[in-house]
C-alpha positions, 0 to 999 in steps of 0.5 A, spaced: 589 161 561 585 164 556 585 172 556 580 174 562 574 179 560 569 180 565 565 187 564 558 189 565 554 195 565 548 196 571 543 202 569 540 205 575 534 209 576 536 216 575 543 215 578 550 214 575 552 207 572 555 201 576 561 198 572 562 191 574 569 189 571 576 186 573 581 190 578 587 194 576 592 195 581 590 203 582 584 200 585 588 197 591 587 203 596 579 204 594 578 196 595 581 196 601 577 202 603 571 198 602 573 192 607 575 197 612 568 201 611 564 194 612 569 190 617 572 195 620 579 193 622 577 186 623 578 182 616 583 177 617 585 175 610 591 177 608 590 177 600 586 183 602 590 187 607 597 185 604 598 190 598 604 186 595 599 180 595 593 184 593 598 186 587 600 180 585 593 177 585 590 182 581 596 181 576 596 174 576 592 169 571 590 164 577 585 170 580 579 173 578 578 179 582 572 183 580 570 190 582 564 194 582 565 201 580 560 207 581 564 213 578 571 211 581 568 209 587 569 201 589 562 199 592 563 192 591 569 186 591 570 179 589 575 174 588 576 167 585 582 163 586 583 158 580 587 152 580 588 150 573 592 144 574 586 141 579 580 144 576 578 147 582 576 155 584 575 158 591 570 164 591 571 168 597 571 176 599 565 178 597 563 185 599 558 190 597 558 197 601 552 198 605 549 204 600 548 199 594 546 193 597 539 193 594 542 192 587 544 185 587 551 186 585 554 180 589 550 175 585 552 179 579 559 179 580 559 172 582 555 169 576 559 173 571 566 169 574 562 163 575 559 162 568 566 164 565 570 159 569 565 153 569 561 154 562 564 159 557 572 157 558 571 150 562 577 152 566 575 148 572 570 143 574 568 145 582 568 152 586 567 152 593 566 158 598 565 159 605 559 164 607 558 167 614 552 166 619 551 173 622 545 172 617 541 168 612 544 173 606 550 170 603 547 163 604 541 165 600 546 167 595 550 161 594 544 157 594 541 161 588 547 160 584 546 153 584 551 151 589 550 145 594 551 145 601 557 141 603 558 143 611 560 147 616 566 150 620 565 151 627 568 157 630 573 157 624 574 165 623 574 171 627 571 177 625 569 180 631 568 174 634 569 167 633 564 165 627 561 159 624 562 159 617 557 155 612 561 151 606 558 150 599 560 148 592 558 148 585 559 141 582 559 141 574 556 135 570 563 134 568 565 133 575 560 128 576 562 124 570 569 123 572 567 123 580 570 116 583 564 112 586 563 108 592 567 112 597 569 108 603 567 111 610 566 110 617 559 110 620 561 117 623 561 120 616 555 117 613 550 122 616 554 128 612 554 123 606 547 122 606 546 130 607 549 130 600 545 125 597 539 129 598 542 134 593 546 130 588 544 123 585 550 119 588 551 112 589 551 108 596 558 108 599 561 102 602 561 103 610 567 100 613 567 099 621 574 099 622 577 100 630 582 105 632 588 103 636 588 110 640 580 111 642 583 114 648 589 117 645 592 121 651 592 115 656 595 110 651 600 113 646 606 117 647 605 124 643 612 126 639 616 132 641 614 138 636 619 144 635 616 150 631 619 154 624 616 160 622 621 163 617 617 164 611 622 164 605 625 157 608 618 154 609 616 156 602 622 153 599 623 147 603 616 145 601 617 145 594 622 140 595 618 135 600 613 130 597 607 129 602 608 121 604 604 116 608 598 119 611 599 126 608 598 123 601 591 123 603 590 130 605 588 136 600 588 143 601 587 147 596 589 155 595 593 155 602 601 155 602 605 153 609 607 159 614 609 154 619 613 147 620 612 143 626 618 138 626 621 133 631 628 134 633 630 127 629 627 131 623 623 124 622 617 128 622 615 135 618 608 137 618 606 143 614 601 148 616 598 155 614 596 159 620 592 166 620 592 172 625 585 169 627 588 163 630 585 159 624 590 153 622 590 148 617 595 141 615 597 142 608 602 136 608 608 133 611 612 126 612 613 122 618 616 115 620 611 115 626 606 109 623 600 112 627 596 118 624 592 119 630 599 120 634 601 125 629 595 129 628 594 129 636 601 131 637 599 137 632 593 139 635 596 139 643 602 144 639 597 148 637 593 149 643 599 150 647 600 156 642 593 159 643 590 157 636 583 156 636 581 151 630 585 147 626 582 143 620 585 137 615 581 135 609 582 128 607 579 123 601 573 119 602 577 112 600 581 111 607 577 109 613 582 107 617 585 114 616 578 117 617 578 113 624 585 115 626 583 122 625 577 121 630 581 118 634 585 125 635 579 128 636 578 131 630 570 131 628 567 130 620 564 137 619 563 137 611 563 132 605 566 135 598 564 131 592 569 131 587 573 136 590 580 133 588 583 131 581 587 124 582 589 122 575 583 123 570 578 122 576 575 127 581 575 124 589 571 126 594 573 129 600 571 130 608 573 136 612 575 134 619 576 139 624 578 141 631 576 147 636 580 149 642 574 154 643 567 154 647 562 152 642 557 157 642 552 158 636 547 162 639 548 168 634 548 163 628 543 163 623 543 158 618 538 155 613 535 148 614 540 143 611 546 147 614 542 146 620 542 138 619 550 138 618 550 142 625 546 137 629 550 131 626 557 135 628 554 136 635 552 129 636 559 127 634 562 133 639 558 131 644 560 123 643 567 125 643 568 130 648 563 129 653 559 122 653 566 119 653 567 121 660 561 117 662 564 111 658 570 111 662 567 110 669 
């Protein structure tokens, strides 16, 4: 990576200057104090709460960690993770002290890095971010920076309570030029794709009306037994030697490292996951001799439910309709669509977010912009169809 250099001085009327710059190791304690000021003890991202992870990120070329400094006090912080091989970035952890929120610092910090990695140095083709829904400000921020609205994550993370997050992506022209067109979608995913087409000029998809083998999975399929491994060093080293096979080859989960394995007693199936302290979990990869992805995903979901996890997510490419159907047979509901997300050869592949929540859905405190409401409506239609209306069909 080229040498990182981010700095801008913001003049204030009669007050001290605010300097936006890259974070340094001596800033760590003051950065943590800022997150504690805003979130109390409820912030769940380990990169913020774990000093060693924070140190590595600040020193690592794969991160842009930007802070706003006012006379030695850290009043703003933002992180961009960058994957140079896959040409994708994730923006997260944006926070500004309550006393400085009228200065537009979050916008300035985000734009400085966004311009640097997408236009100046051309390091990545897409950037994604998730935003909280306690108020409209984070959604308006990404909107003002040119991010499109790509979906919602229902009940995904817990701060003081389980929250729904919005999903946004910045897609460069270069990404669109390299995009693999004609995604193959099942009908249930089409409304999400159409919401993307309202924002980008994309081609018509191919709709495949494939049927699932286990529409009523728990009544007809024998779940596979799974045991749990949570030894961090072992998991990290083992995953380096694992080749994702079968339907796992269609999964894409950037910027996540596994910290848990589900394994069958005969070791014919291994599922690699990342779980967080707020009971959020994602499927990262694995292999199996079980021919049905629905059986594996349902087995994983049942195991996580036994462990009192709240949420499980998997991201699949948009060109495998049979796999999309099997994810839905395992009660994973589409909630987002990310154009050009996954680099494969010289092309950029679209991806679909599927999720399953084990908590009661509660959207009373959600404040979201209009297009995000449409994503939520489509998600709820499918949720009702799979979790409520199916009871009447079975009579």
